[in-house]
C-alpha positions as CSV (number, residue, x, y, z in Angstrom):
1,M,33.6,174.8,76.1
2,L,36.1,176.7,78.2
3,A,35.4,180.3,79.1
4,Y,38.6,182.3,78.6
5,P,39.2,185.4,80.8
6,P,38.9,188.8,79.1
7,R,42.1,190.5,78.0
8,V,43.4,192.7,80.8
9,T,45.5,195.9,80.5
10,L,48.5,196.8,82.7
11,Y,49.5,200.4,83.1
12,E,53.2,200.4,83.8
13,A,56.6,202.0,83.5
14,H,59.5,200.3,81.8
15,D,61.9,200.6,84.7
16,C,59.4,199.7,87.4
17,W,60.4,196.5,89.2
18,K,56.9,196.1,90.7
19,C,55.5,196.2,87.1
20,V,57.9,193.4,86.1
21,E,56.6,191.2,89.0
22,V,53.1,191.7,87.8
23,R,54.0,191.0,84.1
24,E,55.8,187.8,85.3
25,L,52.6,186.7,87.1
26,L,50.4,187.5,84.2
27,D,52.7,185.4,82.0
28,R,52.8,182.5,84.5
29,L,49.0,182.5,84.7
30,G,48.9,182.4,80.9
31,L,46.7,185.5,80.7
32,E,46.7,187.7,77.6
33,Y,47.2,191.3,78.4
34,D,48.0,194.7,76.9
35,T,50.5,197.1,78.4
36,V,50.3,200.9,78.4
37,Q,53.5,202.8,79.2
38,T,52.6,205.7,81.4
39,R,55.8,207.8,81.3
40,G,55.4,210.6,78.8
41,N,51.9,209.4,78.0
42,A,49.6,212.3,78.8
43,E,46.4,210.4,77.8
44,A,47.3,207.5,80.1
45,K,48.2,209.8,83.0
46,A,44.9,211.7,82.6
47,F,43.0,208.4,82.7
48,M,44.8,207.3,85.8
49,L,44.3,210.7,87.5
50,Q,40.6,210.2,87.0
51,L,40.8,206.8,88.6
52,M,42.9,207.4,91.7
53,G,43.9,211.1,91.9
54,D,47.4,212.3,92.3
55,P,49.9,210.8,92.5
56,V,49.2,208.1,89.9
57,Q,50.6,204.7,90.7
58,V,51.9,201.8,88.6
59,P,51.3,199.0,88.3
60,T,47.6,199.5,87.7
61,L,45.6,196.7,86.3
62,I,42.3,197.1,84.4
63,D,40.2,194.0,84.1
64,G,36.8,194.6,82.6
65,D,35.3,197.5,84.5
66,L,37.6,197.1,87.5
67,A,40.9,199.0,88.1
68,I,43.3,197.9,90.8
69,W,46.5,199.5,91.9
70,D,49.2,198.7,94.5
71,R,51.3,195.7,93.4
72,R,50.3,193.5,96.4
73,R,46.6,194.0,95.6
74,V,47.1,193.5,91.9
75,M,49.0,190.2,92.4
76,A,46.6,188.9,95.0
77,Y,43.7,189.7,92.7
78,L,45.3,187.9,89.8
79,E,46.2,184.8,91.9
80,Q,42.7,184.6,93.5
81,T,40.7,185.4,90.3
82,Y,42.7,183.5,87.7
83,G,45.2,181.3,89.6
84,G,42.7,179.6,91.9
85,D,44.6,180.5,95.0
86,T,42.1,181.1,97.8
87,S,44.5,180.4,100.7
88,G,45.5,184.0,101.5
89,T,43.8,187.2,102.6
90,P,41.2,188.3,100.1
91,W,42.8,191.0,97.8
92,R,40.2,193.6,98.9
93,E,41.3,193.2,102.5
94,L,45.0,193.6,102.0
95,P,46.7,196.6,103.6
96,T,47.9,199.1,101.1
97,F,50.0,202.2,100.7
98,K,47.7,204.6,98.9
99,G,46.4,201.7,96.8
100,G,42.8,200.8,96.1
101,S,40.4,199.7,93.4
102,C,37.8,201.4,91.4
103,S,35.2,200.7,88.8
104,V,36.5,202.2,85.6
105,E,33.3,204.4,85.7
106,G,34.7,205.9,88.9
107,A,33.2,204.2,92.0
108,C,36.3,204.0,94.1
109,E,37.3,202.1,97.2
110,V,40.5,203.6,98.5
111,P,41.4,202.1,101.9
112,A,43.3,203.9,104.6
113,A,47.0,203.1,104.5
114,N,48.1,200.5,107.1
């Protein structure tokens, strides 16, 4: 019996081209996902502020108890976790611009910008 990945949630903004790229990858990988629009959504913004501080960033992906932001990290995570691509730099080692990852419970790893 195949084990299907859990449903993931993408925090995004409608006019965000980086979010579009992540949605396209989620679709290509055949993953089921929910989206949460962040603009004008006080509850979503409060949740994201708890995760990463200010400013909040989209796209942010929640997969189980892991939250990842920064488009490059999100896409590498998806490719490496669900797409079977192990040829590139591990997603946790990618340079970021104020990106990072956290446990949804708040144990954060926010690397220095490179």
